[in-house]
C-alpha positions in Angstrom: 58.1 -8.7 32.9 56.3 -10.7 30.2 53.1 -8.7 29.2 51.3 -11.7 28.0 51.7 -13.5 31.3 50.0 -10.7 33.2 46.8 -10.9 31.1 44.1 -13.3 32.1 42.9 -15.8 29.4 39.6 -15.2 27.7 38.0 -18.0 29.7 39.2 -16.3 32.9 38.0 -12.8 31.9 34.5 -13.8 30.8 32.0 -14.8 33.5 30.4 -18.2 33.2 26.9 -18.2 31.8 25.8 -20.6 34.5 26.6 -17.8 37.0 23.3 -16.2 35.7 21.3 -19.4 35.8 21.8 -20.3 32.1 22.1 -24.0 31.1 23.3 -25.4 27.8 19.8 -25.4 26.3 19.2 -21.8 27.2 22.5 -20.8 25.7 21.7 -22.7 22.5 18.3 -21.0 22.3 19.9 -17.5 22.5 22.4 -18.3 19.8 19.6 -19.7 17.5 17.4 -16.7 18.0 20.3 -14.3 17.3 21.2 -16.1 14.1 17.5 -16.3 13.0 17.0 -12.6 13.6 20.2 -11.7 11.7 19.2 -13.9 8.8 15.7 -12.5 8.7 17.1 -9.0 8.7 19.4 -9.7 5.8 16.6 -11.4 3.9 14.3 -8.4 4.4 17.0 -6.1 3.1 17.6 -8.2 0.0 13.8 -8.5 -0.7 13.3 -4.8 -0.2 16.2 -4.0 -2.5 14.9 -6.3 -5.2 11.4 -4.9 -4.9 12.7 -1.3 -5.4 15.0 -2.2 -8.2 13.1 -4.7 -10.4 10.3 -3.8 -12.8 6.7 -3.8 -11.3 5.5 -7.0 -13.0 8.7 -8.9 -12.1 8.4 -11.2 -15.1 11.8 -12.7 -14.4 10.2 -14.6 -11.4 7.0 -15.7 -13.2 6.2 -19.1 -14.8 6.8 -19.6 -18.6 3.1 -19.6 -19.2 2.7 -16.3 -17.3 5.6 -14.8 -19.3 4.1 -16.0 -22.6 0.8 -14.5 -21.8 2.4 -11.2 -20.8 4.2 -11.0 -24.2 1.0 -11.7 -26.1 -1.0 -9.1 -24.1 1.9 -6.6 -24.4 2.0 -7.0 -28.2 -1.8 -6.4 -28.3 -1.4 -3.3 -26.2 1.3 -2.0 -28.6 -1.0 -2.7 -31.6 -3.9 -0.9 -30.0 -1.6 2.1 -29.3 -0.8 2.3 -33.0 -4.4 3.2 -33.7 -4.6 6.0 -31.2 -3.8 9.4 -32.6 -3.7 12.6 -30.5 -4.4 15.8 -32.5 -1.5 18.2 -32.0 0.2 21.0 -33.9 1.8 20.8 -36.4 1.3 17.0 -36.7 -0.8 14.4 -34.9 1.0 12.1 -32.5 0.4 8.4 -32.0 0.7 6.7 -28.7 3.2 4.2 -29.9 6.2 5.5 -28.0 4.1 5.8 -24.9 3.3 2.1 -25.2 6.9 1.2 -26.0 8.4 2.9 -23.0 5.6 1.7 -20.7 6.1 -1.9 -21.8 9.8 -1.6 -21.2 9.4 -0.1 -17.8 6.7 -2.7 -16.7 8.3 -5.8 -18.2 12.0 -5.1 -17.7 14.6 -4.8 -20.4 14.6 -8.5 -21.5 10.9 -9.1 -21.8 10.2 -5.5 -22.8 12.5 -5.8 -25.8 11.1 -9.3 -26.6 7.5 -8.1 -26.5 8.2 -5.1 -28.8 10.2 -7.3 -31.2 7.2 -9.7 -31.3 4.9 -6.9 -32.2 7.2 -5.7 -35.0 7.4 -9.2 -36.4 3.6 -9.3 -36.5 3.6 -6.0 -38.4 6.3 -7.2 -40.9 4.3 -10.5 -41.4 1.3 -8.5 -42.6 -0.8 -8.1 -39.5 -2.3 -4.5 -39.3 -0.6 -3.6 -36.0 1.6 -0.7 -37.0 0.6 3.0 -37.0 -2.9 3.5 -38.4 -3.3 -0.2 -39.1 -0.4 -0.4 -41.5 1.4 -3.6 -42.2 4.2 -5.1 -44.3 8.0 -5.1 -44.6 8.0 -2.0 -46.8 7.4 0.2 -43.7 10.6 -1.0 -42.2 12.5 0.0 -45.4 10.9 3.4 -45.8 11.0 6.7 -44.0 9.5 5.2 -40.8 12.0 2.4 -40.6 14.4 4.1 -38.2 11.6 4.8 -35.7 10.4 1.2 -35.9 13.9 -0.3 -35.5 14.5 1.9 -32.5 11.5 0.6 -30.5 13.1 -2.6 -29.1 16.2 -0.6 -28.2 14.1 2.1 -26.5 12.1 -0.5 -24.6 15.3 -2.3 -23.4 16.9 0.9 -22.2 13.8 2.1 -20.3 13.4 -1.4 -18.9 17.0 -1.4 -17.8 16.6 1.9 -16.1 13.4 0.8 -14.4 15.1 -2.3 -13.0 17.6 0.1 -11.3 15.1 2.3 -9.6 14.0 4.6 -12.4 10.4 3.6 -11.9 7.2 4.6 -10.1 8.8 4.7 -6.7 10.8 7.7 -7.9 8.5 9.6 -10.2 11.1 12.1 -11.5 13.5 9.4 -12.4 10.6 7.6 -14.1 9.9 10.7 -16.1 13.6 11.0 -17.0 13.7 7.3 -18.2 10.6 7.9 -20.3 12.0 11.1 -21.8 15.3 9.4 -22.6 13.4 6.7 -24.4 11.3 9.2 -26.4 14.3 11.3 -27.4 16.3 8.2 -28.4 13.5 7.1 -30.7 13.4 10.6 -32.3 17.2 10.7 -32.7 17.5 7.2 -34.3 14.4 7.8 -36.4 15.7 11.2 -37.6 19.1 9.8 -38.4 17.5 7.1 -40.6 15.3 9.7 -42.2 18.3 12.0 -42.8 19.9 9.4 -45.0 16.9 9.6 -47.3 15.9 13.3 -47.4 18.9 15.1 -45.8 19.6 16.2 -42.3 17.9 19.6 -42.4 14.6 18.2 -43.7 14.8 15.2 -41.4 15.1 17.5 -38.3 12.4 19.8 -39.5 9.8 17.1 -40.2 11.0 14.1 -38.2 12.3 15.6 -34.9 11.1 19.0 -34.0 7.3 18.5 -34.5 7.4 15.6 -32.0 9.3 17.1 -29.1 6.2 18.4 -27.3 4.4 15.1 -27.8 7.4 13.3 -26.4 7.4 15.4 -23.2 3.7 14.8 -22.7 3.9 11.1 -23.2 6.9 10.9 -20.9 4.9 12.7 -18.2 1.9 10.3 -18.8 4.2 7.3 -18.6 5.7 8.4 -15.3 2.3 9.0 -13.9 1.2 5.6 -15.0 4.2 4.0 -13.3 3.4 5.9 -10.2 -0.1 4.5 -10.2 1.4 1.0 -10.5 3.7 1.7 -7.6 0.9 3.0 -5.4 -1.3 0.0 -6.3 1.5 -2.4 -5.3 2.2 -0.6 -2.0 -1.4 -0.6 -0.8 -1.7 -4.4 -0.2 1.5 -4.4 1.8 0.2 -1.4 3.9 -3.1 -3.2 4.5 -1.4 -6.4 5.6 0.9 -4.6 7.9 -2.0 -2.9 9.6 -3.8 -6.2 10.2 -0.8 -7.7 11.9 
């Protein structure tokens, strides 16, 4: 006996929609609503994923004028941080690395690195925007050169991590990203310094005294990102309650 001959066709197995009082227009409406709901769900998933993965300011989606203004404001913020010193033992700590990692996390890796590079160019050109109001190319060739050259790299890495969820939505990952940035700055700066004064002295004077400050600035940076994340979430919560 032929098995295929004993099976009814798909048209015979499925009941006619008209058996349930559905005409062609009703059937088309059901199909349209199904597709619309499916597309809306997929869109929501994509938007939700992007919101959790990209940096808080989402400069990639802004206008050129908005991006330019953000770079200018970011460079001013970096310059201001260079004047802030926190008294600590054995050496005072500036807020430069805090500002560098924060700009990277908020701006994303591309605009973060660009903003930090713009600030360094200002300092090299003679504007008093480096630590303690310093300026000039000589600071990039001296003992602090390694730290300065590390800043765009640090900002890019922290921004790259923030774009992948290491941001205020996950505060421990945000802290880890900030800590990685601070440690990388110390490692690169110490390596540069070691070429001038030797590894032992470089570690003693250019690395160890700044570990505690790096931990504190990493915690402060993570807390700041958490505040940004909370601020962004509140408008969505209010809008959902009003609907």
